[in-house]
N, C-alpha and C positions, 0 to 999 in steps of 0.2 A: 417451541418453548426452549429457552436458553439452557445451557448446561448448568449454570449456576442456580437458576430458578428450580430446575428439576432436582438438583442436589438438595436444595433447601426444603423442597416439598417432601422428599424422602425422609430427611431428618425430622421434620415436623410430624410426619406420620408415625415414625418410630417412637417419638416422644408421646404422642397421643395414646399409643397402644401400651405404654409403660414397659416397653421391652428393655429399656436401658435404665440403669441406676442413675440417680440425680447427678452425682459427680461426673460420670461419664457423659451424661447429657449436656452438661454445661461445657465440658471440654470439647465435645463434638460440635456443638453450636459455634463455639469460638473458632475451631478449626475450619468448619464449613464456611463461616463468614469470610475467611481469607479467600476462598475460591469464588465467592459471590462478589466481593468487593474488589479484590486485587486486580482484575482486568482493567478496571477504570483507572487505577493508579499505575499499573505496570505498562500500559500502552503508551508509547511515544506518540506525541501529537502529529508528527510527520509534516509540520508546517514548512520546513525548509525543503523537504523532498517534494511536497505538493506544489510549492512555488516554482521549483525547478521544472517539474513536469509541465506546469502551465506555461512557463517560458518556452520550453521546447515545442510544445504543441502549437503555441501562437506563432513561433518562428516558422514552423512547417506551413501553417495556414497562410502566413504572409509571404512565403517563399523567400525568407530573409536569412541567408547563410550566416552573416555576421552576428545576428541576434542569437542564432542557434548555438554557435560555439563561444559566445562572449563570456559565459560563466563556466566554461570547461577547464579542466586541468590541461597542462601542456600536452600530455599524451592523448587526451580526448581530441584536442584541436588538431594534432598531427594525424590521427586516425580517421577523422571525419573530414574527408576532402569535399570540395565543392561538388565533384561528380557523385560521390556517395549521397550527399545531401539532395542533389537534384533527382536522383533515382527514388529516394524516399518521398519527396514532395510530389513527384510524378505519379506515384502509386496511391498515396494517402492524402495529399493536399486537398483534393475536392471533398473527400469524406469529412475531413476535419473542418473545412470551411462551412460545411452543411450543419455543423453543430455536433456536439458529443457530450457525454457524461463520463465521469470517472468514478470507479468504486475501488477503494483501497482493499487489497486482498490480504497481503501478508508481507512479513519480512522473510527473506530466505538467506541463510548463512552458507556461503560456499567460498572455499579458497581464501579464507581470512577476510572476506568482504561481506557487507550487508547489502543485499539486493532488495529493493522495494518493488512490489508488484501491484499493478493496477489492472482492472478490467476497463477497457475503453469501449463504450457503446456509442455507435454513430447514429445520429438522429435520422438520417436519410437512407439507412441500410440495415439489414438484419445481421450484417457482419459485425464482429467484435475483434478487438486486438488485445493482446497482452502487452502491457508496457512494463519494462524491466529497467530499473534505474539504480545507479550507484552514485551516492553523493559522499564525498570525503572532504571534511573541513569546509563545508559550504560550497564546494566546487563539484561540478558534474564530472564524474570519472568514467561513466559508461551509460549508454542508453540504447535500448532495443525496443522496437515495435514488432511483435511477432503475430 
């Protein structure tokens, strides 16, 4: 059961038991509705980040270094050398080519940056990876597969 649904059920149960006075009941319902409804409005749709993740995963699958760095910042391009890319594709390329699913986990704020976190589940393996991505102004600034 989601946190918002559980909170709404508790409020409803309190109202049914007449524990609260009417004014407070209305105020509580209004306040609780923010918790139930706000996640839908507060969540960023992550389309830019998801598209960037898909581009990176496809580039690893295709063993295409130029595609991998094509949407990166200058610093990203400087830090991800062909050798670094080859090491990643050597370890994960086959898993990615076998198919995978992504599950968005969360945003993580560190050092003034927003990291976007995904769980990567591979179709042909019980192994999972954690993808950590930074996108700044539509450009990939950092990417890790842990």
